[in-house]
C-alpha distance (Angstrom), angle and dihedral (degrees) to the residues before:
residue distance angle dihedral
X1 . . .
X2 3.80 . .
X3 3.76 120.4 .
X4 3.81 111.4 -106.0
X5 3.82 91.9 -146.2
X6 3.80 119.3 81.0
X7 3.77 138.4 166.8
X8 3.77 126.8 -164.0
X9 3.77 107.6 -138.2
X10 3.77 107.3 -148.2
X11 3.75 140.9 -167.0
X12 3.81 93.4 -175.9
X13 3.80 114.4 48.5
X14 3.79 96.4 -164.4
X15 3.81 94.0 48.2
X16 3.82 91.0 50.2
X17 3.81 91.0 50.3
X18 3.81 91.6 50.4
X19 3.82 91.4 46.4
X20 3.81 93.1 52.4
X21 3.80 91.9 45.1
X22 3.80 92.3 51.8
X23 3.82 91.9 44.7
X24 3.82 91.8 50.6
X25 3.79 91.6 47.7
X26 3.82 92.0 50.9
X27 3.81 92.0 49.9
X28 3.81 92.0 48.3
X29 3.81 90.5 50.0
X30 3.82 88.6 50.9
X31 3.80 89.2 56.9
X32 3.82 101.4 -100.2
X33 3.80 120.2 142.4
X34 3.80 100.2 -120.0
X35 3.80 116.9 174.9
X36 3.76 135.7 172.3
X37 3.76 139.1 61.6
X38 3.77 135.7 -48.0
X39 3.77 124.5 -170.5
X40 3.77 125.1 -127.5
X41 3.79 122.6 -170.2
X42 3.80 113.6 -174.5
X43 3.77 120.5 -141.5
X44 3.81 90.6 -98.7
X45 3.80 89.1 71.2
X46 3.75 144.2 -125.6
X47 3.83 101.4 -14.8
X48 3.80 92.5 64.2
X49 3.82 95.6 48.5
X50 3.79 114.4 129.4
X51 3.78 138.0 -178.3
X52 3.79 112.3 -131.2
X53 3.80 120.0 -151.2
X54 3.81 104.7 -133.8
X55 3.79 93.6 -150.3
X56 3.81 102.6 43.0
X57 3.81 101.2 22.5
X58 3.80 88.9 -130.6
X59 3.80 114.5 152.4
X60 3.80 124.4 -141.0
X61 3.78 122.4 -165.1
X62 3.80 108.8 -122.5
X63 3.79 101.6 -163.6
X64 3.77 133.8 42.9
X65 3.78 125.2 -146.4
X66 3.80 107.7 -108.2
X67 3.77 99.6 167.1
X68 3.77 133.4 -103.3
X69 3.81 96.7 -76.4
X70 3.79 97.3 50.4
X71 3.79 120.4 114.1
X72 3.82 93.7 -179.0
X73 3.79 125.6 111.3
X74 3.78 106.6 -85.9
X75 3.82 97.9 -156.5
X76 3.79 109.0 128.2
X77 3.80 98.1 -127.9
X78 3.80 93.1 -173.8
X79 3.80 91.2 55.9
X80 3.81 90.2 44.1
X81 3.81 90.3 53.3
X82 3.80 90.0 52.9
X83 3.81 91.2 46.8
X84 3.81 90.3 52.2
X85 3.80 87.6 73.9
X86 3.80 86.9 78.2
X87 3.81 90.2 64.9
X88 3.79 92.4 44.9
X89 3.81 90.0 51.9
X90 3.82 89.1 50.2
X91 3.78 88.9 54.0
X92 3.81 92.6 49.7
X93 3.82 92.0 47.2
X94 3.82 93.3 44.1
X95 3.81 88.6 -132.2
X96 3.80 122.8 -149.4
X97 3.81 86.4 -122.2
X98 3.77 133.6 4.8
X99 3.79 119.3 -158.3
X100 3.78 126.3 -163.3
X101 3.77 115.1 -166.8
X102 3.78 96.6 -130.2
X103 3.78 147.4 -11.7
X104 3.78 99.2 -141.0
X105 3.79 142.7 144.2
X106 3.80 96.0 -52.1
X107 3.81 93.1 51.0
X108 3.82 91.9 42.9
X109 3.80 86.7 60.5
X110 3.82 93.2 46.4
X111 3.81 96.4 -99.4
X112 3.78 135.5 95.2
X113 3.79 109.7 48.3
X114 3.83 94.9 -20.3
X115 3.82 96.7 115.1
X116 3.80 93.0 48.8
X117 3.81 91.9 46.1
X118 3.79 91.7 52.3
X119 3.81 92.1 47.1
X120 3.81 91.4 53.8
X121 3.81 92.5 46.2
X122 3.82 92.3 46.8
X123 3.81 89.4 58.4
X124 3.81 91.4 53.6
X125 3.80 92.9 -115.8
X126 3.81 110.4 153.3
X127 3.79 107.5 -101.2
X128 3.80 132.5 -167.2
X129 3.78 130.6 -176.3
X130 3.80 140.9 157.2
X131 3.80 121.7 -110.7
X132 3.80 129.5 -173.8
X133 3.81 114.7 -135.9
X134 3.80 91.0 -111.4
X135 3.82 90.4 62.7
X136 3.83 96.8 45.1
X137 3.83 94.7 100.0
X138 3.81 90.2 52.3
X139 3.83 90.9 45.1
X140 3.79 91.7 51.1
X141 3.79 90.5 50.2
X142 3.82 91.6 45.0
X143 3.82 92.2 54.1
X144 3.79 95.9 38.0
X145 3.79 88.6 -122.8
X146 3.81 90.8 -62.4
X147 3.81 95.1 122.3
X148 3.76 132.6 92.6
X149 3.81 116.9 -136.6
X150 3.77 114.4 -139.2
X151 3.78 131.4 -168.0
X152 3.79 117.8 -117.9
X153 3.79 90.4 -94.4
X154 3.81 129.1 125.6
X155 3.82 94.1 -143.0
X156 3.82 90.7 53.9
X157 3.81 90.9 51.3
X158 3.78 92.6 48.0
X159 3.81 92.6 48.3
X160 3.82 91.7 49.1
X161 3.81 92.7 49.8
X162 3.81 93.2 43.2
X163 3.81 89.6 53.8
X164 3.80 89.9 51.6
X165 3.77 93.9 51.8
X166 3.82 90.4 44.4
X167 3.84 88.4 56.3
X168 3.81 92.3 51.8
X169 3.81 113.2 97.9
């Protein structure tokens, strides 16, 4: 049986985001119930980055403007909390696949979307996220080693998901 938890390990953040967005769109068009959040960063950079709810299409601003001299984390935690509803809805619907935009520094410390991610995984709902190499040790600890690590490659994603649906009675 294939593991229902997967992380795309990326070297190029933007390419991984585009890959996951295209993969999610293809699955939705094929009739799969795909829920969760994808991340979109426009060419003008970090300030315009949004999380897009795959089910509702609602967009949530990811970063707040703190000013040029700020050294604080610029993640908009209020917006992130609102966006987390997408993962809770995926849990309630027992989606075919739940996607979380990223396992990053907030999740590595137990914050961000960590609680929602764990809830989805605990129910055995197929789960996909993106992880930078620097957060792989934290990801492995977070999942108890129960995750598969995939390259940022469409064929690898399709094979992983096909194996999951093949395992489903």
